[in-house]
Every structure is written in C-alpha cells, then in structure tokens.
C-alpha positions in Angstrom: -48.0 -23.9 -11.0 -50.5 -21.6 -12.8 -50.6 -19.1 -9.9 -46.8 -18.9 -9.8 -46.7 -18.2 -13.6 -49.3 -15.5 -13.2 -47.2 -13.9 -10.4 -44.1 -14.0 -12.5 -46.0 -12.4 -15.4 -47.3 -9.7 -13.1 -43.8 -9.0 -11.7 -42.3 -8.7 -15.2 -45.2 -6.5 -16.3 -44.5 -4.2 -13.4 -40.8 -4.2 -14.3 -41.6 -3.1 -17.8 -43.4 -0.1 -16.3 -40.3 0.8 -14.2 -40.6 -1.2 -11.0 -37.8 -3.2 -9.7 -37.0 -6.4 -11.6 -38.1 -9.5 -9.7 -34.5 -10.6 -9.2 -33.6 -7.2 -7.8 -36.2 -7.6 -5.1 -35.0 -11.1 -4.4 -31.4 -10.0 -4.3 -32.1 -7.2 -1.9 -34.1 -9.5 0.3 -31.2 -11.9 0.3 -28.8 -9.1 1.1 -31.0 -8.2 4.0 -31.1 -11.8 5.2 -27.3 -11.9 5.0 -27.0 -8.7 7.0 -29.2 -10.3 9.7 -27.0 -13.4 9.8 -23.8 -11.4 9.9 -22.5 -12.4 6.4 -21.5 -8.8 5.6 -19.3 -9.5 2.6 -22.0 -11.6 0.9 -24.7 -9.0 1.7 -22.5 -6.2 0.1 -21.8 -8.3 -3.0 -25.5 -9.0 -3.5 -26.4 -5.3 -3.0 -23.7 -4.2 -5.3 -24.9 -6.6 -8.0 -28.3 -4.8 -8.0 -26.5 -1.4 -8.2 -24.3 -2.7 -11.1 -27.4 -4.0 -13.0 -29.1 -0.6 -12.6 -26.0 1.2 -13.7 -25.6 -1.0 -16.8 -26.5 0.3 -20.2 -29.9 -1.4 -20.3 -30.9 -0.6 -16.7 -29.9 3.1 -16.7 -32.6 5.6 -15.6 -34.9 2.8 -14.5 -35.8 1.4 -11.1 -34.2 4.2 -9.0 -35.7 2.8 -5.7 -33.9 -0.6 -6.2 -30.7 1.3 -7.0 -31.0 3.5 -3.8 -31.8 0.6 -1.6 -28.9 -1.4 -3.1 -26.5 1.4 -2.5 -27.7 1.7 1.1 -27.4 -2.0 1.8 -23.9 -2.1 0.3 -22.8 0.8 2.5 -24.5 -0.6 5.6 -22.8 -4.0 5.0 -19.4 -2.4 4.6 -19.9 -0.3 7.8 -21.0 -3.3 9.8 -17.9 -5.2 8.5 -15.7 -2.4 9.9 -15.0 -0.4 6.8 -17.2 2.6 7.5 -14.4 5.1 6.9 -13.9 3.6 3.4 -17.5 4.1 2.3 -18.1 7.5 4.0 -17.8 9.3 0.7 -20.1 6.9 -1.0 -22.6 7.3 1.8 -22.4 11.1 1.5 -23.1 10.8 -2.2 -26.1 8.6 -1.4 -27.4 11.1 1.1 -27.1 13.9 -1.5 -29.1 11.8 -4.0 -31.8 11.1 -1.3 -32.3 14.7 -0.3 -34.9 15.4 -2.9 -37.2 12.5 -1.9 -40.5 13.1 -0.2 -43.1 10.9 1.5 -42.4 7.4 2.7 -39.3 7.1 0.5 -37.6 9.6 2.7 -37.1 7.0 5.4 -34.1 5.6 3.5 -32.6 9.1 3.9 -33.1 9.0 7.7 -31.4 5.5 7.8 -28.5 6.8 5.7 -28.0 9.9 7.9 -28.2 7.7 11.1 -25.5 5.4 9.5 -23.4 8.5 8.8 -23.7 9.5 12.5 -22.4 6.1 13.5 -19.4 6.3 11.1 -18.6 9.9 12.3 -18.7 8.7 15.9 -16.3 5.9 15.1 -14.0 8.4 13.5 -14.0 10.6 16.6 -16.1 13.4 15.1 -18.9 13.6 17.7 -20.0 17.2 16.8 -20.8 16.2 13.2 -22.4 13.0 14.4 -24.6 14.9 16.8 -25.9 17.1 14.0 -26.8 14.1 11.9 -28.6 12.5 14.8 -30.5 15.7 15.6 -31.6 15.9 12.0 -32.9 12.3 12.1 -34.8 13.0 15.4 -36.4 16.2 14.0 -37.4 14.4 10.8 -38.7 11.4 12.7 -40.8 13.6 14.9 -42.4 15.3 11.9 -43.1 11.9 10.2 -44.7 10.6 13.4 -46.8 13.7 13.7 -48.0 13.5 10.1 -48.7 9.8 10.5 -50.9 10.4 13.5 -52.8 13.1 11.6 -53.3 10.7 8.6 -54.7 8.0 10.9 -57.5 10.3 12.2 -59.2 10.9 8.9 
C-alpha cells in the first residue's frame, strides 16, 4: 500500500512539472488496448477524452506529448473503423504539428504519415500515398543509421 502511494505521489509530482497526468497515461494505454481488441469506437472516445482534457482551460499548453498521442490514437481508431476520409484533414493538421519534432518523438510523425498513406490509398490517390511512404522509408533509414551509430559508442 505504501509503495502504491509513493508511486502516485511521484506521478502527480511529474505531472506538476509538465508530464502527462497519470490518468492520461492510463487512458491512452486503455485506448491502445481497445485498438488491439478491435473496439475502435471506444478507443477513439478514450483518446479524444485525453485531447479534450488537454484542450480545456486548465490543461492548455501542458503535456503536449499526451495531446499528440491522443490525437494520433483518435485518428487511427477512426481510420480502422472505416472513417479515414472523415479524419484526413485532422490527420494532416496533426502531421503539420509534428513536423517540428526531433529525436525519438519524431516516430509519431512517421506513424501519422504512414497512416496518411493508407488513407490516400483507400481514396484512390496512389501517387500521393507513394510520396508519403517514401518519406517514411527515408526517415526510417536515417533513424536506423543513427541508432546503429549511437550503439557503437
């Protein structure tokens, strides 16, 4: 019991410094579980709850990583549910927001671009989808190369 209380206190202390709130992490983990099980509507609802909490007056300008991940999970769930065309504009906005990221956080951008390629393919726009897929392949190749170099030090 004491360890659990310490863990909660540490999680809330991290939240006060700008990390994701403990319930955000739990909600995103639950959304991911729902995606794995095929409960796309529930996954989208959980992800959008995190986005709404971050967009609220008290959560604004805090925890951008949870917000980005929530937006990505919501768009992914909608796409897997067959509503990719409906969320394409939202996905493009997310991609634009993610463009400035560097380092390991950039992998969310690669996932989003790959999802965009899937949606464009479904819409019968293969040339645009191919450009997105090529971007992801080039970026993944660079990341792999850098990772290998980091491992040799």
